[in-house]
BABA-403564 format. One record per residue (C-alpha): residue in one letter; chain; x, y, z. Coordinates in steps of 0.001 Angstrom, whole numbers. Each point is the difference from the previous one (the first is absolute). Example, Ala and Ser with C-alpha at 12.3 -4.5 7.8 and 13.67 -1.06 7.14 Angstrom:
BEGIN
type; mol; u; v; w
A; A; 12300; -4500; 7800
S; A; 1370; 3440; -660
end
This chain:
BEGIN
type; mol; u; v; w
M; A; 0; 0; 0
T; A; 2802; 2290; 966
S; A; 1911; -835; -3172
N; A; -3073; 668; -2191
F; A; -612; 3298; 1799
R; A; 3562; 1113; -686
T; A; -336; -972; -3642
Y; A; -3259; 2001; -388
L; A; 1527; 2956; 1818
F; A; 3053; -64; -2270
L; A; -2192; -126; -3125
F; A; -2148; 2854; 1330
F; A; 3004; 2278; 505
Q; A; 1473; -1011; -3336
V; A; -3214; 843; -1898
S; A; -420; 3244; 1967
F; A; 3551; 1055; -773
T; A; -499; -766; -3699
I; A; -3194; 2094; -66
V; A; 1793; 2925; 1682
L; A; 2799; -156; -2571
I; A; -2496; -6; -2850
C; A; -1817; 3011; 1473
L; A; 3242; 1928; 489
Y; A; 1080; -743; -3543
Y; A; -3360; 1158; -1357
A; A; 23; 3174; 2099
Y; A; 3528; 900; -1105
N; A; -697; -490; -3675
T; A; -3235; 1971; 52
E; A; 1127; 2871; 2186
Y; A; 3494; 562; -1306
S; A; -217; -1047; -3604
S; A; 803; 2825; -2415
H; A; -3185; -733; -1921
S; A; -2719; -543; 2578
F; A; -913; 1275; 3420
A; A; -1987; -1362; 2914
Y; A; -410; 3328; 1748
P; A; -3337; 1001; 1485
A; A; -2337; 1315; -2681
I; A; -1735; 3338; 369
S; A; -3214; -1888; 720
S; A; 1572; -1250; 3240
I; A; 160; 3578; 1237
V; A; -3717; 492; -590
P; A; -1183; -3618; 115
E; A; -3688; 795; -500
R; A; 611; 990; -3639
Q; A; 2105; -1172; -2904
F; A; 2412; 2511; -1548
D; A; -1381; 1529; -3182
P; A; 2335; 2466; -1778
D; A; -2930; 1574; -1856
E; A; -1324; 1369; 3269
G; A; 3089; 2207; 78
I; A; 334; 2836; 2463
S; A; -3244; -586; 1869
Y; A; 1285; -3459; 888
Y; A; 3330; 1387; 1174
E; A; -1840; 2579; 2107
E; A; -1947; -2796; 1688
I; A; 3245; -1760; 929
I; A; 1351; 3270; 1336
Q; A; -3092; 685; 2079
E; A; -192; -3524; 1410
H; A; 3663; -189; 971
N; A; 588; 3679; 748
E; A; 3508; -245; -1510
F; A; -127; 2578; -2757
Y; A; -1714; 3259; -862
V; A; -1219; 924; -3477
D; A; -625; 3687; -640
T; A; -2884; 408; -2494
P; A; 1168; -2622; -2503
E; A; -2829; 898; -2371
K; A; 1750; 3345; -557
A; A; 3461; -1499; -317
V; A; -972; -2607; -2570
T; A; -765; 1944; -3153
D; A; 901; -2373; -2795
I; A; -328; -3671; -735
N; A; 3739; -644; 129
I; A; 567; 1369; 3469
R; A; -1199; -3076; 1853
P; A; 1217; -3478; -936
A; A; -2277; -3011; -131
Y; A; 1861; -2540; 2082
R; A; -184; -2939; -2356
G; A; 3754; 311; -433
S; A; 2975; -2279; 403
D; A; 110; -2400; 2928
H; A; 3811; 45; 162
L; A; 2947; 2340; -295
C; A; 2273; 28; -3000
L; A; 2123; -3138; -175
S; A; 3551; 337; 1262
R; A; 2777; -2267; -1194
T; A; 2612; 1573; 2257
R; A; 1145; -1071; 3434
S; A; -879; 2071; 3049
V; A; 2487; 1661; 2339
S; A; -56; 777; 3702
C; A; 1631; 2231; 2609
L; A; -536; -2610; 2728
K; A; 3647; -1071; 66
R; A; 1342; 3547; -229
D; A; 315; 2966; 2324
K; A; -3484; 1491; -241
T; A; 1307; 3483; 780
Q; A; 1957; -110; -3259
C; A; -2285; -2148; -2153
L; A; -3404; 765; -1459
K; A; -2193; -2039; -2330
V; A; -2036; 1364; -2916
S; A; -2479; -2301; -1774
F; A; -1624; 695; -3360
V; A; -3588; -1121; -589
G; A; -915; -3; -3680
L; A; 2573; 195; -2790
C; A; -2345; -2168; -2029
G; A; 907; -1758; -3206
R; A; 3654; 414; -936
W; A; 646; 3093; 2103
S; A; 1551; -1895; 2929
S; A; 2791; -1248; -2261
T; A; 142; 2643; -2756
L; A; 528; 3040; 2226
R; A; 2470; -1550; 2428
Q; A; 1009; -3387; 1311
F; A; -1537; -704; 3415
P; A; 949; -280; 2799
F; A; 2661; 2692; 309
E; A; 1718; 2125; 2614
V; A; 257; 3776; 185
T; A; 2276; 2027; 2232
C; A; -1591; 3283; 1067
K; A; 2105; 2687; 1597
G; A; -1058; 857; 3504
T; A; 1011; -21; 3642
P; A; 641; -2838; 386
Q; A; 407; -1231; -3579
R; A; -2738; -2515; -735
K; A; -168; -3049; -2241
I; A; -3373; -263; -1766
L; A; -1206; -3444; -1097
V; A; -2543; 104; -2848
D; A; -2137; -2900; -1195
H; A; -3158; -679; -2014
V; A; -2770; -1983; 1709
D; A; -3081; -1810; -1253
K; A; -1671; -1072; 3259
P; A; -1629; 2326; 2535
K; A; 1792; -1805; 2838
A; A; 3366; 846; -1551
I; A; -349; 3692; 922
E; A; -40; -595; 3763
N; A; 3779; 428; 500
A; A; 354; 3131; -2172
Q; A; 147; 3545; 1320
I; A; -1088; 1454; -3364
V; A; -2340; -1446; -2638
I; A; -112; 1648; -3432
F; A; -3070; -695; -2141
S; A; 1030; 467; -3631
F; A; -1103; -1302; -3416
V; A; -3016; -1841; 1430
A; A; -1752; -994; -3209
S; A; -3622; -346; 1097
Y; A; -2229; 342; 3023
L; A; 841; -2233; 2931
N; A; -3111; -1504; 1504
M; A; -1216; 693; 3513
D; A; 1444; -3210; 1448
V; A; 3504; 960; -1148
W; A; -285; 3468; 1514
L; A; -1191; -1506; 3280
A; A; 2911; -2446; -27
L; A; 2516; 2776; -647
R; A; -1436; 1978; 2905
R; A; 79; -3052; 2257
F; A; 3730; -501; -571
R; A; 857; 3703; 200
P; A; 1934; 663; 3237
R; A; -344; 3242; 1909
G; A; 2212; 2743; -1408
Q; A; 375; -1559; -3464
M; A; -80; 2688; -2712
W; A; -2042; -650; -3143
V; A; 987; 1921; -3130
F; A; -2289; 751; -2957
Q; A; 2277; 167; -3069
T; A; -945; 476; -3637
E; A; 1008; 1952; -3087
E; A; -3469; -441; -1540
S; A; -3075; 2217; 209
P; A; -2832; -773; 2472
Y; A; -1918; -1708; -2807
Y; A; 2768; -2530; -575
A; A; 1231; -676; 3546
V; A; -3125; -1950; 935
G; A; 1822; -2892; 1607
L; A; 1296; 2249; 2776
L; A; -3469; 1034; 1199
P; A; -1017; -1539; 3319
P; A; -3659; -584; 904
W; A; -1769; 3276; 715
N; A; -176; -506; 3752
F; A; 3773; -573; 145
R; A; 802; 3195; -1865
N; A; 1150; 2025; 3031
D; A; 2145; -2584; 1755
S; A; 1777; -1946; -2757
Y; A; 2713; 2190; -1501
N; A; 2296; 2164; 2075
T; A; 1669; 1738; -2905
S; A; -57; 409; -3792
I; A; 2457; 49; -2894
T; A; -1665; 1365; -3135
F; A; 479; 2540; -2795
H; A; -2037; 2630; 1867
S; A; 1609; 3027; 1621
A; A; -1948; -628; 3240
A; A; 1252; -3592; 350
D; A; 2060; -771; 3079
I; A; 2784; -983; -2404
Q; A; -379; 1421; -3502
S; A; 1231; -2024; -2964
P; A; -633; 2054; -3160
Y; A; 685; -1167; -3531
G; A; 1980; 3173; -643
Y; A; 321; 3660; 878
Y; A; 1105; 3354; -1379
E; A; 3032; 1660; 1551
P; A; 762; 3694; -760
F; A; 3622; 779; -771
R; A; 2256; 1605; 2552
N; A; 1446; 3356; -1043
E; A; 3214; -1526; -1295
E; A; -1955; -2376; -2265
S; A; -2297; 2595; -1561
N; A; 2342; 728; -2911
I; A; -497; -3482; -1504
L; A; -967; 332; -3690
E; A; -2493; -2256; -1751
N; A; 317; -624; -3726
F; A; -3541; 657; -1250
T; A; 1093; -500; -3617
E; A; 770; -3660; 720
I; A; -3391; -420; 1684
L; A; -1826; 1187; -3112
A; A; 2207; -1946; -2399
A; A; -1033; -3303; 1633
K; A; -3738; 639; -377
K; A; -1370; -1930; -2982
N; A; -3357; -1211; 1375
F; A; -3025; 1551; 1700
M; A; -1350; -1946; 3020
I; A; 586; -3393; 1622
W; A; -1734; -2047; 2706
I; A; 1682; -3063; 1532
S; A; -2151; -2226; 2205
S; A; -614; -3660; 757
H; A; -2755; 481; 2602
C; A; -2985; 644; -2192
E; A; -2986; -547; 2325
T; A; 573; 2331; 2902
L; A; -2090; 218; 3180
H; A; -701; 3714; 473
W; A; -542; 1376; -3501
D; A; -39; -1216; -3590
R; A; 3296; 1336; -1254
T; A; 93; -2401; -2968
R; A; -3281; 1425; -1314
F; A; 1378; 3487; 587
V; A; 3043; -743; -2179
K; A; -2135; -1619; -2699
D; A; -2162; 3129; -77
L; A; 3111; 2162; -293
Q; A; 1043; -2013; -3034
R; A; -3102; 1251; -1793
S; A; 1307; 3555; 336
M; A; 3784; -392; -238
R; A; 2797; -2465; -681
V; A; 735; -2155; 3055
D; A; 2342; -2997; -342
I; A; -739; -2699; 2598
F; A; 2536; -2563; 1198
G; A; -70; -2723; 2624
R; A; -2808; -2530; 436
C; A; -2553; 2781; -499
G; A; 1397; 738; -3465
N; A; 1303; -1728; -3057
D; A; 3479; -910; 1107
S; A; 2391; -252; 2922
L; A; 3154; 2107; -51
C; A; 2076; -2726; 1663
K; A; -715; -3106; 2023
T; A; 2520; 274; 2842
R; A; -778; 3457; 1306
W; A; 2102; -257; 3176
Q; A; 3228; -488; -1957
D; A; 2160; 3051; -642
N; A; 123; -458; -3750
C; A; -3806; -132; -95
V; A; -317; 3261; 1951
Q; A; 2396; 1785; -2358
E; A; -1766; -1427; -3034
V; A; -3372; 1293; 1190
D; A; 1429; 3382; 1032
D; A; 1560; 577; -3413
F; A; -3303; -823; -1668
V; A; -2151; 2143; 2315
K; A; 2370; 2941; -430
S; A; -1146; 295; -3603
Y; A; -3515; 1034; 1138
K; A; -1025; 3525; 910
F; A; -2662; -1140; 2479
I; A; -575; -3012; 2213
L; A; -3262; -897; 1746
S; A; 719; -317; 3709
L; A; -3291; -1438; 1227
E; A; -68; -1379; 3532
N; A; -2200; -3024; 686
S; A; -1655; 1895; 2884
C; A; -619; 3654; 768
C; A; 1294; 442; 3546
E; A; 1882; 2781; 1761
D; A; 3802; -196; -469
Y; A; -313; -3185; -2063
V; A; 2482; 907; -2742
T; A; 1989; -2949; -1292
E; A; 2881; -688; -2363
K; A; -2364; 829; -2863
L; A; 601; 3667; 786
W; A; 3521; 26; 1421
H; A; 1572; -2080; -2746
S; A; -1487; 2195; -2732
F; A; 2114; 2862; 1408
T; A; 3119; -2174; -34
V; A; -609; -1082; -3587
G; A; -842; 3520; -1166
T; A; -3594; 49; -1191
V; A; -3040; 1986; 1160
P; A; -2466; -1990; 2147
V; A; -3748; 413; -511
V; A; -1415; -1067; 3342
I; A; -3068; -1284; 1826
G; A; 335; -950; 3655
P; A; -3; 2317; 2997
R; A; -1476; 3480; -373
I; A; 1989; 2626; -1862
E; A; 1038; 1846; 3180
N; A; 1478; -3267; 1297
Y; A; 2143; -354; -3135
E; A; 1044; 3657; 322
R; A; 1254; -719; 3514
L; A; 1933; -3159; -966
A; A; 1198; 389; -3594
P; A; 2524; 2431; -1500
P; A; -1603; 3376; -760
G; A; -1642; 263; -3431
S; A; 951; -3555; -938
F; A; -3310; -1787; -675
I; A; -3425; 332; -1619
H; A; -2953; -975; 2207
V; A; -3024; -1219; -1965
D; A; -2315; 1693; 2510
Q; A; 1241; 3377; -1272
F; A; -2203; -474; -3050
S; A; -3776; 179; -298
S; A; -197; -2658; -2726
V; A; 2069; -2492; -1925
E; A; -139; 2391; -2959
S; A; 1631; 2819; 1964
L; A; 2705; -2413; 1190
R; A; 598; -1100; -3591
D; A; 240; 3580; -1256
Y; A; 2526; 953; 2669
L; A; 2234; -3005; -636
K; A; -40; 656; -3740
H; A; 929; 3621; 704
L; A; 3033; -1170; 1974
D; A; 900; -2481; -2721
K; A; 265; 2824; -2552
N; A; 1551; 2608; 2290
D; A; 3501; -949; 1191
T; A; 339; 3028; 2269
A; A; -3236; -820; 1864
Y; A; 921; -3691; 210
L; A; 3438; 699; 1473
E; A; -1582; 1985; 2846
Y; A; -698; -3403; 1570
F; A; 3759; -614; 324
K; A; 1033; 3264; 1668
W; A; -152; -1731; 3398
K; A; 3197; -1826; -937
K; A; 1861; 3254; 655
L; A; -1545; 222; 3473
G; A; 357; -3466; 1469
K; A; 224; -3743; -552
V; A; -2204; -3060; 432
R; A; 973; -2914; 2210
E; A; -1755; -3273; -727
H; A; 165; -3689; 759
T; A; -153; -2484; -2806
I; A; -2945; -2378; 331
K; A; 2328; -2713; 1268
E; A; 1655; 2335; 2533
H; A; -3342; 1204; 1310
Y; A; -1229; -3518; 660
Q; A; 3312; -1097; 1495
N; A; -81; 2971; 2369
H; A; -2630; -1872; 2045
V; A; 2597; -2539; 1115
S; A; 3089; 2228; -83
D; A; 2336; 456; 2967
E; A; -891; 3701; 93
N; A; -3733; -693; 187
I; A; 413; -2669; 2692
C; A; 2156; 2326; 2126
T; A; -2484; 2859; -385
V; A; -2760; -2285; 1277
V; A; 2183; -1156; 2881
D; A; 761; 3611; 954
Q; A; -3716; 736; 109
Y; A; -590; -3108; 2090
F; A; 2368; 1265; 2698
E; A; -1440; 3515; -219
R; A; -3418; -1430; 711
Q; A; 1356; -2176; 2789
N; A; 1593; 3006; 1685
S; A; -2856; 2429; -556
A; A; -1780; 1192; 3127
E; A; -3101; 799; -2040
K; A; -2495; -2498; -1345
L; A; 592; 157; -3735
K; A; -2853; -250; -2482
M; A; -555; -3155; -1986
F; A; -185; 92; -3800
D; A; -3603; -354; -1238
P; A; 33; -1322; -3598
Y; A; -3672; 952; -374
G; A; 623; 3600; 1071
P; A; 1056; 3225; -1745
R; A; 3676; -1028; -136
W; A; -780; -2962; -2268
K; A; -3461; -805; -1369
G; A; -902; 3681; 292
L; A; 2805; 975; -2393
C; A; -1949; -916; -3135
H; A; -2348; 2289; -1896
Q; A; -1588; 504; -3418
C; A; 2486; 48; -2847
G; A; -879; 3510; -1071
R; A; -2205; 2980; 723
N; A; -1220; 197; -3607
S; A; -2978; -2202; -739
W; A; 1445; -1406; -3238
I; A; 2837; -1572; 2021
Q; A; -2291; -1136; 2813
N; A; -1966; -1988; -2578
Y; A; 2897; -2451; -155
Q; A; -243; -860; 3682
F; A; -1545; -3377; 759
P; A; -3317; -35; 1895
L; A; -68; -1579; 3445
D; A; -1781; -3102; -1311
H; A; 2474; -519; -2842
E; A; 781; -3662; -698
R; A; 3383; -784; -1484
K; A; 356; -2390; -2927
N; A; 3208; -1464; 1385
P; A; 128; -956; 3709
W; A; 3798; 418; 84
I; A; 754; 3341; 1644
W; A; 2889; 770; -2379
A; A; -1843; -775; -3238
end
């Protein structure tokens, strides 16, 4: 009897141990897999109802009221267009990382700090820079910064700084909840993008997390905590003002009228492709890239490609510099590189006074200066026939110079040593600040509130998409 009892007891413990191992294995592979999560769904917060993204802000308000964790100030006034609030049917995982993680655990924590990137979707995590890497930032004491790229919410828990960058699409509510669950006290979250608010959708948190997600921002805008512009105009110092520009050479290169180069044909904010097609009915516009008949070269990040395109563009008197969105300070390489090449940009983007503040004086033609496409056409044809009037747009070259990043440089700046150290400096400033610093609200005036109609004239406003516009191609960069 005793022997049988021992046998049964042994079998019981053996089966129980096997079941425990199976459960642990299952839990590990569901919770920590890079492709699936077993975190509590939003419905577990309000168990009486299932989460329905279509209920939008009213649903978020109910969560806020029931849990008394957040405060929403008149969201019906803040949400003024269909793109301002994401429908959380998005991705259930972060962008896949094929790089190993790093840790400060075995180092002196007073001289080591960890920065983790969330995002860098597609090829960005390998194209821009090889992860992980180390950065040495000057300071007292000098600190070693370890930088990695993570694809699991749990992986952020040992980082002091998390930079959200190049997040391709909305992250669903479960992922945001998981990120918040593994966020330790004092961890700084950074909102980083070079795109306009219309194209940085993946960085938007759920509405009720808008005021306590991001500590700081890195964007093109002048009010960003860390500004990262595509370019800027710099007036000459006195000793540089005698630099002479050869205007004869500028004119000698001009053999063609107007060019537009674009491969993103179905934009989100306004129908710039239709605008260009309508222009073609009134004037000669040569179109290159996927939106036109031909591509200028296939490997655009290579130096020989850049020079090849520049030499070709230089032969045109005008270039269409049409931003994909009309938002304050959103002026990209489309404008800055036209100055470097030496052609006159015809622009749509921010309002004219915004261009006047950013661009060289008297260097561009804003479409909103004209009451109709006919008046724009007549003015451009006048400049085409009048060399003296045309060369007025190059007088700024005697007053200052343009600094610009190439497209590759601008993207790589996100993971540069300089950018990492600037973020680290701000981290310590915030740590040492006696005041409670404001969080960055991506739904507020410093981000979503930057965008406006693409012109004050009605003929330009007619190209703006209505709020219920449905795109033909679901890909955001079509």
